[in-house]
DSSP file (Angstrom, degrees, kcal/mol; ACC not computed):
  #  RESIDUE AA STRUCTURE BP1 BP2  ACC     N-H-->O    O-->H-N    N-H-->O    O-->H-N    TCO  KAPPA ALPHA  PHI   PSI    X-CA   Y-CA   Z-CA
    1    1 A X     >        0   0    0      0, 0.0     4,-2.5     0, 0.0     5,-0.2   0.000 360.0 360.0 360.0 -41.3   14.0  -14.8   -7.5
    2    2 A X  H  >  +     0   0    0      1,-0.2     4,-2.3     2,-0.2     5,-0.1   0.932 360.0  51.0 -63.9 -46.1   15.0  -11.2   -7.1
    3    3 A X  H  > S+     0   0    0      1,-0.2     4,-1.9     2,-0.2    -1,-0.2   0.834 108.5  51.8 -56.7 -38.5   12.1  -10.0   -9.2
    4    4 A X  H  > S+     0   0    0      2,-0.2     4,-1.7     1,-0.2    -2,-0.2   0.897 110.4  48.8 -68.2 -45.4    9.6  -12.1   -7.1
    5    5 A X  H  X S+     0   0    0     -4,-2.5     4,-2.7     1,-0.2    -2,-0.2   0.866 109.6  52.9 -62.7 -36.5   11.0  -10.5   -3.9
    6    6 A X  H  X S+     0   0    0     -4,-2.3     4,-2.4     1,-0.2    -2,-0.2   0.899 107.3  51.4 -68.0 -40.6   10.7   -7.0   -5.5
    7    7 A X  H  X S+     0   0    0     -4,-1.9     4,-1.6     2,-0.2    -1,-0.2   0.816 109.9  49.0 -71.6 -26.3    7.1   -7.6   -6.3
    8    8 A X  H  X S+     0   0    0     -4,-1.7     4,-2.1     2,-0.2    -2,-0.2   0.936 113.5  46.1 -71.9 -43.4    6.2   -8.7   -2.7
    9    9 A X  H  X S+     0   0    0     -4,-2.7     4,-2.8     1,-0.2     5,-0.3   0.904 110.6  54.4 -65.2 -34.0    7.9   -5.7   -1.3
   10   10 A X  H  X S+     0   0    0     -4,-2.4     4,-2.5     1,-0.2     5,-0.3   0.928 108.2  49.7 -61.6 -41.1    6.1   -3.6   -3.9
   11   11 A X  H  X S+     0   0    0     -4,-1.6     4,-1.4     1,-0.2    -1,-0.2   0.866 114.7  44.5 -62.7 -39.9    2.7   -5.1   -2.7
   12   12 A X  H  < S+     0   0    0     -4,-2.1    -1,-0.2     2,-0.2    -2,-0.2   0.884 117.2  44.2 -70.2 -37.4    3.6   -4.3    0.9
   13   13 A X  H  < S+     0   0    0     -4,-2.8    -2,-0.2    -5,-0.2    -3,-0.2   0.835 133.7  14.8 -78.3 -35.6    4.9   -0.8    0.2
   14   14 A X  H  < S+     0   0    0     -4,-2.5    -3,-0.2    -5,-0.3    -2,-0.2   0.437  94.2 122.4-123.9  -0.3    2.1    0.3   -2.2
   15   15 A X     <  -     0   0    0     -4,-1.4     2,-0.1    -5,-0.3    -4,-0.0  -0.183  64.2-100.1 -71.0 159.2   -0.7   -2.2   -1.7
   16   16 A X        -     0   0    0      1,-0.1    25,-0.3     4,-0.0     3,-0.1  -0.449  18.8-165.6 -75.6 146.2   -4.3   -1.5   -0.7
   17   17 A X     >  +     0   0    0     -2,-0.1     4,-2.0     1,-0.1     5,-0.2   0.118  59.4 113.1-110.4  16.6   -5.5   -2.0    2.9
   18   18 A X  H  > S+     0   0    0      1,-0.2     4,-2.2     2,-0.2     5,-0.1   0.898  74.0  51.5 -59.8 -40.9   -9.1   -1.7    1.8
   19   19 A X  H  > S+     0   0    0     19,-0.3     4,-2.0     1,-0.2    -1,-0.2   0.869 108.1  51.5 -65.8 -33.7   -9.8   -5.4    2.6
   20   20 A X  H  > S+     0   0    0     18,-0.3     4,-1.7     2,-0.2    -1,-0.2   0.891 108.4  49.8 -69.6 -36.0   -8.5   -5.0    6.0
   21   21 A X  H  X S+     0   0    0     -4,-2.0     4,-1.6     2,-0.2    -2,-0.2   0.896 109.7  54.1 -64.6 -39.6  -10.6   -2.0    6.7
   22   22 A X  H  X S+     0   0    0     -4,-2.2     4,-0.6     1,-0.2     3,-0.2   0.927 106.3  51.7 -61.5 -41.1  -13.6   -4.1    5.5
   23   23 A X  H >< S+     0   0    0     -4,-2.0     3,-0.7     1,-0.2    -1,-0.2   0.847 103.2  58.3 -65.0 -36.4  -12.7   -6.7    7.9
   24   24 A X  H 3< S+     0   0    0     -4,-1.7    -1,-0.2     1,-0.2    -2,-0.2   0.878 113.7  38.6 -55.1 -41.5  -12.6   -4.2   10.8
   25   25 A X  H 3< S+     0   0    0     -4,-1.6    -1,-0.2    -3,-0.2    -2,-0.2   0.391  87.4 117.0 -98.6   6.2  -16.3   -3.2   10.1
   26   26 A X    <<  -     0   0    0     -3,-0.7     3,-0.1    -4,-0.6    -3,-0.0  -0.436  51.3-154.0 -73.4 147.7  -17.7   -6.6    9.3
   27   27 A X  S    S+     0   0    0      1,-0.2     2,-0.4    -2,-0.1    -1,-0.1   0.899  77.3  23.8 -86.1 -42.8  -20.4   -8.0   11.6
   28   28 A X  S    S-     0   0    0      2,-0.0     2,-0.9     0, 0.0    -1,-0.2  -0.957  75.9-128.6-126.1 144.9  -20.1  -11.7   11.1
   29   29 A X        -     0   0    0     -2,-0.4     2,-0.5    -3,-0.1     3,-0.0  -0.788  24.1-171.3-102.4 105.9  -17.0  -13.5   10.0
   30   30 A X     >  -     0   0    0     -2,-0.9     4,-2.2     1,-0.1     5,-0.2  -0.852  19.4-144.9 -96.4 122.2  -17.9  -15.9    7.1
   31   31 A X  H  > S+     0   0    0     -2,-0.5     4,-1.7     1,-0.2    -1,-0.1   0.813 100.3  54.3 -63.8 -29.5  -15.0  -18.2    6.2
   32   32 A X  H  > S+     0   0    0      1,-0.2     4,-0.7     2,-0.2    -1,-0.2   0.946 113.3  41.6 -69.5 -46.0  -15.9  -18.1    2.5
   33   33 A X  H >4 S+     0   0    0      1,-0.2     3,-0.6     2,-0.2     4,-0.3   0.856 111.9  55.1 -69.6 -29.7  -15.8  -14.2    2.5
   34   34 A X  H >< S+     0   0    0     -4,-2.2     3,-1.4     1,-0.2    -1,-0.2   0.889 100.7  59.2 -66.7 -37.0  -12.7  -14.2    4.6
   35   35 A X  H 3< S+     0   0    0     -4,-1.7    -1,-0.2     1,-0.3    -2,-0.2   0.731 102.2  55.6 -62.7 -23.2  -10.9  -16.4    2.1
   36   36 A X  T << S+     0   0    0     -4,-0.7    -1,-0.3    -3,-0.6     2,-0.2   0.521  85.7 103.6 -91.7  -4.9  -11.5  -13.7   -0.7
   37   37 A X    <   -     0   0    0     -3,-1.4     2,-0.9    -4,-0.3    -3,-0.0  -0.517  69.2-134.5 -80.2 145.4   -9.8  -10.9    1.3
   38   38 A X        +     0   0    0     -2,-0.2   -18,-0.3     1,-0.1   -19,-0.3  -0.846  36.1 161.1 -99.9  98.6   -6.3   -9.6    0.4
   39   39 A X    >   +     0   0    0     -2,-0.9     3,-2.0     1,-0.2    -1,-0.1   0.033  27.5 126.8-105.7  26.4   -4.6   -9.3    3.8
   40   40 A X  T 3  S+     0   0    0      1,-0.3    -1,-0.2    17,-0.0   -23,-0.1   0.830  72.8  49.0 -55.3 -37.5   -1.1   -9.3    2.4
   41   41 A X  T 3  S+     0   0    0    -25,-0.3    17,-2.7    -3,-0.3     2,-0.5   0.421  88.6 103.2 -85.3   7.6   -0.1   -6.1    4.2
   42   42 A X  E <   +A   57   0A   0     -3,-2.0    15,-0.3    15,-0.2     3,-0.1  -0.762  41.4 177.6 -92.8 125.0   -1.4   -7.2    7.5
   43   43 A X  E     +     0   0A   0     13,-2.6     2,-0.4    -2,-0.5    14,-0.2   0.738  68.3   7.4 -97.8 -28.6    1.2   -8.3   10.1
   44   44 A X  E     -A   56   0A   0     12,-1.9    12,-2.8     2,-0.0     2,-0.4  -0.974  51.8-166.2-156.1 141.4   -1.1   -9.1   13.0
   45   45 A X  E     -A   55   0A   0     -2,-0.4     2,-0.4    10,-0.2    10,-0.2  -0.993  15.8-178.2-127.7 134.8   -4.8   -9.3   13.9
   46   46 A X  E     -A   54   0A   0      8,-2.4     8,-2.6    -2,-0.4     2,-0.5  -0.957  19.6-158.3-130.0 146.4   -6.0   -9.4   17.5
   47   47 A X        -     0   0    0     -2,-0.4     6,-0.2     6,-0.2     5,-0.1  -0.782  24.7-147.6-121.6  90.8   -9.4   -9.7   19.0
   48   48 A X    >   -     0   0    0     -2,-0.5     3,-2.4     3,-0.2    -2,-0.0  -0.149  21.7-114.1 -60.8 153.6   -9.2   -8.4   22.5
   49   49 A X  T 3  S+     0   0    0      1,-0.3    -1,-0.1     0, 0.0     3,-0.1   0.797 114.1  60.7 -53.5 -34.0  -11.3   -9.8   25.3
   50   50 A X  T 3  S-     0   0    0      1,-0.3    -1,-0.3     0, 0.0     2,-0.1   0.484 118.3-100.4 -71.1  -3.4  -13.2   -6.6   25.6
   51   51 A X  S <  S+     0   0    0     -3,-2.4    -1,-0.3     1,-0.2    -3,-0.2  -0.352  78.0  77.7 105.7 168.8  -14.4   -6.8   22.1
   52   52 A X        -     0   0    0     -2,-0.1     2,-0.3    -5,-0.1    -1,-0.2  -0.389  69.7 -94.4  87.7-165.0  -13.4   -5.2   18.9
   53   53 A X        -     0   0    0     -6,-0.2     2,-0.4    -2,-0.1    -6,-0.2  -0.983  20.1-152.1-155.5 145.3  -10.5   -6.0   16.6
   54   54 A X  E     -A   46   0A   0     -8,-2.6    -8,-2.4    -2,-0.3     2,-0.5  -0.990  13.1-171.6-118.9 125.9   -6.9   -4.7   16.3
   55   55 A X  E     -A   45   0A   0     -2,-0.4     2,-0.4   -10,-0.2   -10,-0.2  -0.976   3.3-166.2-124.8 125.5   -5.0   -4.9   13.0
   56   56 A X  E     -A   44   0A   0    -12,-2.8   -13,-2.6    -2,-0.5   -12,-1.9  -0.908  10.3-152.4-107.3 138.7   -1.4   -4.1   12.5
   57   57 A X  E     -A   42   0A   0     -2,-0.4   -15,-0.2   -15,-0.3   -16,-0.1  -0.591  26.4 -94.1-105.7 164.6    0.1   -3.5    9.1
   58   58 A X        -     0   0    0    -17,-2.7     2,-0.9    -2,-0.2    -1,-0.1  -0.351  50.8 -94.0 -70.3 158.9    3.6   -4.1    7.9
   59   59 A X     >  -     0   0    0      1,-0.2     4,-2.1     2,-0.1     5,-0.2  -0.684  34.7-163.8 -82.8 108.0    5.9   -1.0    7.9
   60   60 A X  H  > S+     0   0    0     -2,-0.9     4,-2.4     1,-0.2    -1,-0.2   0.821  86.1  56.7 -68.1 -31.9    5.5    0.5    4.4
   61   61 A X  H  > S+     0   0    0      2,-0.2     4,-2.2     1,-0.2    -1,-0.2   0.917 108.4  46.7 -65.2 -39.7    8.8    2.6    4.8
   62   62 A X  H  > S+     0   0    0      2,-0.2     4,-2.4     1,-0.2     5,-0.2   0.916 111.2  51.8 -64.3 -39.5   10.8   -0.5    5.6
   63   63 A X  H  X S+     0   0    0     -4,-2.1     4,-2.3     1,-0.2    -2,-0.2   0.918 112.3  47.0 -63.4 -40.9    9.2   -2.3    2.6
   64   64 A X  H  X S+     0   0    0     -4,-2.4     4,-2.5     1,-0.2    -1,-0.2   0.898 112.2  49.1 -71.4 -34.4   10.1    0.7    0.3
   65   65 A X  H  X S+     0   0    0     -4,-2.2     4,-1.5     2,-0.2    -2,-0.2   0.885 111.9  48.1 -70.1 -36.4   13.6    0.8    1.7
   66   66 A X  H  X S+     0   0    0     -4,-2.4     4,-1.2     2,-0.2     6,-0.2   0.850 111.4  52.1 -66.6 -42.6   14.0   -2.9    1.1
   67   67 A X  H ><>S+     0   0    0     -4,-2.3     5,-2.5    -5,-0.2     3,-0.5   0.920 107.7  50.9 -62.2 -43.4   12.6   -2.4   -2.4
   68   68 A X  H ><5S+     0   0    0     -4,-2.5     3,-1.1     1,-0.2    -2,-0.2   0.886 107.5  53.9 -61.9 -38.0   15.2    0.3   -3.1
   69   69 A X  H 3<5S+     0   0    0     -4,-1.5    -1,-0.2     1,-0.3    -2,-0.2   0.754 106.4  52.8 -69.5 -25.0   17.9   -2.0   -1.9
   70   70 A X  T <<5S-     0   0    0     -4,-1.2    -1,-0.3    -3,-0.5    -2,-0.2   0.563 124.7-103.0 -82.8  -9.4   16.7   -4.6   -4.4
   71   71 A X  T < 5 -     0   0    0     -3,-1.1    -3,-0.2    -4,-0.5    -2,-0.1   0.390  61.8 -85.3 100.6  -3.9   16.9   -2.1   -7.2
   72   72 A X      < -     0   0    0     -5,-2.5     3,-0.1    -6,-0.2   -66,-0.1   0.089  28.6-111.2  84.9 157.9   13.2   -1.5   -7.4
   73   73 A X  S    S+     0   0    0      1,-0.2     2,-0.6   -67,-0.2    -1,-0.1   0.602 103.8  53.4-100.6 -17.9   10.5   -3.4   -9.2
   74   74 A X    >   -     0   0    0      1,-0.1     3,-2.1   -68,-0.1    -1,-0.2  -0.872  61.0-171.2-122.5  95.8    9.7   -0.7  -11.8
   75   75 A X  T 3  S+     0   0    0     -2,-0.6    -1,-0.1     1,-0.3     3,-0.1   0.757  88.0  60.7 -65.4 -19.5   12.8    0.5  -13.7
   76   76 A X  T 3  S-     0   0    0      1,-0.2    -1,-0.3    -3,-0.1     2,-0.1   0.586 127.0 -74.0 -76.6 -11.1   10.6    3.1  -15.2
   77   77 A X    <   -     0   0    0     -3,-2.1    -1,-0.2     4,-0.0     2,-0.1  -0.157  54.8 -77.2 119.6 144.1    9.8    4.7  -11.8
   78   78 A X     >  -     0   0    0      1,-0.1     4,-2.1    -3,-0.1     3,-0.2  -0.390  38.0-125.2 -73.9 146.1    7.6    3.8   -9.1
   79   79 A X  H  > S+     0   0    0      1,-0.2     4,-2.3     2,-0.2     5,-0.2   0.811 108.2  53.7 -63.9 -31.4    3.9    4.4   -9.6
   80   80 A X  H  > S+     0   0    0      2,-0.2     4,-2.6     1,-0.2    -1,-0.2   0.904 109.0  48.6 -69.7 -37.5    3.5    6.4   -6.4
   81   81 A X  H  > S+     0   0    0     -3,-0.2     4,-2.5     2,-0.2    -2,-0.2   0.882 111.6  48.2 -69.2 -35.9    6.2    8.8   -7.4
   82   82 A X  H  X S+     0   0    0     -4,-2.1     4,-2.4     2,-0.2    -2,-0.2   0.937 112.5  50.0 -69.1 -42.7    4.9    9.3  -10.9
   83   83 A X  H  X S+     0   0    0     -4,-2.3     4,-2.8     2,-0.2    -2,-0.2   0.926 111.5  48.4 -56.5 -46.0    1.3    9.9   -9.4
   84   84 A X  H  X S+     0   0    0     -4,-2.6     4,-2.8     1,-0.2    -1,-0.2   0.912 112.4  48.5 -64.3 -40.0    2.8   12.4   -7.0
   85   85 A X  H  X S+     0   0    0     -4,-2.5     4,-2.6     2,-0.2    -2,-0.2   0.911 112.2  48.9 -66.9 -37.6    4.7   14.2   -9.8
   86   86 A X  H  X S+     0   0    0     -4,-2.4     4,-2.2     2,-0.2    -2,-0.2   0.928 112.8  47.7 -69.2 -43.1    1.7   14.3  -12.0
   87   87 A X  H  X S+     0   0    0     -4,-2.8     4,-2.4     2,-0.2     5,-0.2   0.913 112.2  48.5 -62.4 -42.5   -0.4   15.7   -9.1
   88   88 A X  H  X S+     0   0    0     -4,-2.8     4,-2.7     1,-0.2    -2,-0.2   0.924 112.6  48.9 -63.5 -41.1    2.2   18.4   -8.3
   89   89 A X  H  X S+     0   0    0     -4,-2.6     4,-3.3     2,-0.2     5,-0.2   0.917 110.4  51.0 -63.4 -41.5    2.5   19.4  -11.9
   90   90 A X  H  X S+     0   0    0     -4,-2.2     4,-2.3     2,-0.2    -1,-0.2   0.915 113.7  44.9 -61.5 -42.1   -1.4   19.6  -12.2
   91   91 A X  H  X S+     0   0    0     -4,-2.4     4,-2.4     2,-0.2     5,-0.2   0.939 113.2  50.4 -69.3 -42.2   -1.5   21.9   -9.1
   92   92 A X  H  X S+     0   0    0     -4,-2.7     4,-3.0    -5,-0.2     6,-0.4   0.938 112.7  46.6 -55.8 -49.5    1.5   23.9  -10.4
   93   93 A X  H  X S+     0   0    0     -4,-3.3     4,-1.6     1,-0.2    -1,-0.2   0.896 112.3  49.3 -63.3 -39.4   -0.2   24.4  -13.7
   94   94 A X  H  < S+     0   0    0     -4,-2.3    -1,-0.2    -5,-0.2    -2,-0.2   0.860 120.8  36.4 -71.1 -34.3   -3.6   25.3  -12.1
   95   95 A X  H  < S+     0   0    0     -4,-2.4    -2,-0.2    -5,-0.2    -1,-0.2   0.744 130.0  28.2 -86.6 -28.8   -1.9   27.9   -9.8
   96   96 A X  H  < S-     0   0    0     -4,-3.0    -3,-0.2    -5,-0.2    -2,-0.2   0.453 100.9-116.1-120.1  -2.0    0.8   29.3  -12.1
   97   97 A X  S  < S+     0   0    0     -4,-1.6     2,-0.3    -5,-0.4    -4,-0.2   0.659  85.1  27.4  78.7  17.8   -0.6   28.9  -15.5
   98   98 A X        -     0   0    0     -6,-0.4    -2,-0.2    -9,-0.1     3,-0.2  -0.884  63.9-127.4 167.9 165.3    2.1   26.4  -16.8
   99   99 A X  S >  S+     0   0    0     -2,-0.3     3,-1.5     1,-0.1    -6,-0.1   0.117  72.3 112.2-111.1  13.8    4.6   23.7  -15.9
  100  100 A X  T 3  S+     0   0    0      1,-0.3    -1,-0.1     2,-0.1    -7,-0.0   0.836  75.0  53.3 -62.6 -36.5    7.6   25.2  -17.6
  101  101 A X  T 3         0   0    0      1,-0.2    -1,-0.3    -3,-0.2    -2,-0.1   0.435 360.0 360.0 -80.8  -4.5    9.4   26.0  -14.3
  102  102 A X    <         0   0    0     -3,-1.5    -1,-0.2   -13,-0.0    -2,-0.1   0.540 360.0 360.0 -85.1 360.0    9.2   22.4  -12.8
């Protein structure tokens, strides 16, 4: 159960919002198309009377905090932290000529 909770919080903290953005810009709402969207990180959708659409997302920082409380889902390190580390090392290497000092 703990692993299942951690996976859910990991999806909230690091998941894509791409499908929600697609929803914002769609012209017509087709039920078949809507059923294929991943709206897991969405907490609320409103269609105001004046038109348009409002989408609220879950708080990613709270999801990360809860994930940390659960002990994390990836004992080898979170993917985001690894990606940030690799990016920083690449920038350092490009600008300093090596990563020895990291």
